[in-house]
N, C-alpha and C positions, 0 to 999 in steps of 0.2 A: 329587516335583516335580509341580506341577499342570499339566495339559494346557492349552495355549492355547485360549481360547474362540473359537468360530466364529460369525459373525453369521448370522442367518436371512435368506436371500436370497428376496425376493418377486418372482416372475416375472409380468411384465405383457405376456405375449405377445399377449393378446387385447384389450388396453386401447385406448381411443380417444384422440385428441389432446386432447379436452376432459375427460379423466379428472381429477378434482380433485386427485389425488395428484401430478399433473404440473404443477400451476399455477405452481410456483416456478422452472421451467426453460422455460417457454413463451415463444416470440417473443423470443429473446435478441437478435435483430438489429433489433428494432423501436425506433426512436428515442425513443418516448414510453411504450410499454407494456412494455418489458423489466422483469423483476422486480427487478433490482438498481438501478433508477433511484431517485434520492432527490430529491424525494418520489415514491413509487410512484403511478402513475395507472391508471385503468381507464375503460372507456367506459360511459356510462349508456344508457338506452333510446333517447334521442334522438341518440346518436352523439357526445356531447360528452365531453371528458376531465374526469374528476373524481378527487379523492383516492381511492385504492384502500382497500378494506376490509382487505386483507392488508398486513402490514408489508413494507418493503423488505428485501431479503436480500443476502447476500454469496455470490458464486459462485466456486468454484475448479474449473478444468478441467485435466485431466491428472494423471498419477499423483503426481509429486513435489509440486506445490502441495497436492493433497489429503492426501498423507502429512503435510505440514507443518501443515495445518489440524487433523489428528488428534493432533498433538503436544501434550504437556503445557504447552509454552511458547507455544502459539498464543493469540491474542486471543479467538478464538471456537472452538467445537467444531461439527462438522457436525450439522445437524438431519436430513439425509437424504442418501443417496448414490445416484446413478443411473449405469448403465453397460451397455455391451454385454457379453455373456457372457465372451468371451475377454479383455476388458480387466479385468473384475472378477477373473477367475482369475489373471491375471498380477499384479495389484495384491496379491492375497492371498499370492502366492509371493514377490514382491519386498519387501513390507513386512509381514512376519508380526506384528511388534509392534503396528503401527497397526491391522491387521486384527483382532487380538485386542481392542484397545481399543475399536474400533467395536462389537464384541459386548458388552463390559463396560458401555458407555454405553447400550446398547439402541438404537443408531442404525439406523433402517430402511434397508435396501439393496435397491434396485429394479433388476431385470434387464430390459432392454428390447431388442427387436430393432433392428437398425441403422436400418431404414426408419422405425420409429416414433420413434426418437430424433431422426432428421433432421427429420421432420415437426413434432415438438413444438418443437424449438429454433429451427427455421427455416432451417437450413443443415446441411451435412455436417460433423459434429463429429468431426474426424479422431482426436482424442485418445480419444474414446469413453468418457470418464468425467467426471462432474460431481458436485460436492458443494455443498450448500446450507447456509448458516448464517444465523441471525438477525443483522441488523445491530446492532452495539452502539452505545450512546450515544457521541457525540464527547467526548473529554477536552479541556477548555479550560485554557489557561495560567492560573495563579492558584488552581486548585482543589487539593485535597489529593492527588488522584490524580496530577496533573501534578508536584507537589512531590516525591512519592515517586519519580518517575522521574528528575527533574532533580537531586535532591540528590547521588546517587552518580555522576551522569554526568560525563564528561570531554570528550566530543566530541559535538556535535549539529549537525544541518543544518537551517537555517531557509530556507524558500522563500517567494518573493513572485511572484504572477502565473504560476506554472507550472501550466498547465492540461492539457497533453497527457498522457494516461494512460501512454503508452509511456515518456515521460521520467520520470514519477513512479515507475513500476515499476522502471526501470533504476536510479534513485537509491536506492530501497529495497534493491535487490540489492547495490549497491556498499556501502551502509551496513552491511549484514549481514556482508559479506566483509571490510571494512576497519575494523571496530571502532567505528562510530558507535553512540551509545547511544540516540538518538531522532531522529525527524524532527518538525519544527515547521512548521505550515502557516499562512502569513499570508494577506493579502487576495488574491483573484483566483485561488486555486489550485483545481485540479480535485478530483474525488471520490476520496479516498484508498482507497475500497473498490470502485472500478470493477473489473469483471471483467478488463479488460485490465491494470490495475495488478497484480492478483493473479497473472495469467499471466506477464507480463513479469518480475515480481520473482521468479518461480519459488516463489511462496508466502512469500517473506521479508517481504512487507508484513504478514503475519499475526504475525510474530515481533518485528519492530522496533517498539518503542513509538512512538506518534505522538500529537500534540495539535494543537489550533488556537489561534491568537491571534485573538480576535474583532475585528471592525471592518472598515472599507473601506480603500481605498488612501490616504485622507487621514488616517487615525488609527490604523491597526493597529500602526504602528511604535512606539507608546507601550509596547507589550508588550516591546519590546527592552530597555527600562529594567528591567523585571522580571528578565530574563535576566542583565543586568549586576549587579543586586542579589544574584543567586545565584552570582556569581563568574565568569560567563562573559565572555570577551573576544570581543566581536562583531566579526568580520572580514568585511567586505563584498567580494565578488569583483566588482570593477568598475574599468575603466581610468580614469585621471585624473591630473592633475598631482601630487596628493598620494599617489598609490598607491605602495605598496612591493612588493617581491618577496614572493610568498607565503611562502617559507621564512623570510624575516625577520619577517613578521607573526606567525608561529607560535612565536617565542621572545620572552622578556621582555627587559627592559633589561640584566639580568645575563647574558644569553646562554643561560639555561636554558629548557627547553621549558615553555610556558605550561600551567598546570594544567587550566584549563577553557576551551574554545574553542567558539564558535558560528560556523559558516560560513554566511554569508548570501548566497543566490544568487537571481537574478531570471530572468524569462522571456527566451527568445531574442528578439532584435529590440529590444523596448523596454528590456530590462534592468531594473535596480532603479530605483525611483522616487527622486527627490531626498530625500523624507522618510525613506526607509529608509536611504539612504547617510549622511545627516546624523546619524542615530541610532546609527550604528555607531561602534566605537572606532577602526577603521582601515579603509582600502580597500587591497586587494591585487590583484596580477595574477599570472597564470601566464606565465612566459617562453615565447615561441613563436618559430618560425623567421621569417625575413624574408618578407614578403608575406602572412602570416597575421594575421588581426585578431580572431578569436573562435573559441570552441569551443562545441559543443552543450552545453546545461546539464547533461545527465546525465554527459557526459565530464568537464566541469568539476568536478562533484561528485566523481567518481572520482579525478581528479588531486589535488584538495584533500585528500581522505580518505587517499590513499596517502601524500602528503607528511606529513600529520599522524601517520599510523600508523607510518611508518618512523622518525619521531622525530628 
C-alpha cells in the first residue's frame, strides 16, 4: 500500500505584507481591491482604479470549504493554500485524503504567522485557513456545458434579483442537502463566487453546478422557455389570485410527482418581476400561519426543496 503523499509547506515567517506570493489574499475587506472581486481592480500610479493585471480568484476560508474545494467533484482546484501552523496541522489530521491530494496536485501550501495573516487579509481571520483558486468561466444557458447538466437534472432552482451573498450561500447549502441538481441565475443576481457565498454554503457552491441566463430584468425570462423545452415545469414562488399550494404544483394532473421541476424564486421585497411570473407554468405559495406574509428567500428555497425531495 502506498504511503499518502505530504505537501511541501513553505514557511513565510519573515515575509512582508507586499510579498507577491500573498497578492491573492491581500485586502479581503476592501470593497474595490479585494482579489475575488469581478472584475478585479488595482490602483495605477495616479490613484485611479483600473482593471487588474492579475485575474480574479475564488477564495475559500475554513477547513470544510477548503476540503470541498480539494474534492474531485469541485468546480475548481486550489492554486495555493495559506494558513497558520496549528490550522494547517489540524487540516492535515482531519482531512488526510484531501491533504494527500494537495501534494499530488503540487499545490503550494504557505505557513504564515497569525500577525502576518491578519495584516495581509486586513482583519483577524479566525478560521486561520485560506485557499485560492482561479475563477472559472461562467456557464450560460444554451451552451453544451449547460445542456450536459440539465439533461439528467430533475430539480433545479432559478433565481432572479437575489444579490445577497449570505442568501445565495444558504441556497447552495440547501440545494446540496436536499437534492437540487443545479442553480440557475437570472437577472440581478449577485456573484456566485463571492467569498461569503463559499463560506456560508460551507463549500457546497463549489459542488452544485450553476449557470447564468444572460439578459436584464426585461428579457432574461426568455431563457425560461429553454428550460420548459428541456422538460422542466417552471414553478414561480409568488402569492397571487392564481397561485396554488406548493405541494399541488409539484404533482401533475394524474397526481404523480412531476419528473422535472424548476423552482423560480425572486428577491426579498420586490419579489419576482411580472415578466418572470408570466413566463412560469404556475405560481405557488407555501402555507404559513396567520399573521405571516413572507419568508426569507433562502428559507423559501429550503422549504420548496424539502417538499420536492420528500416527494
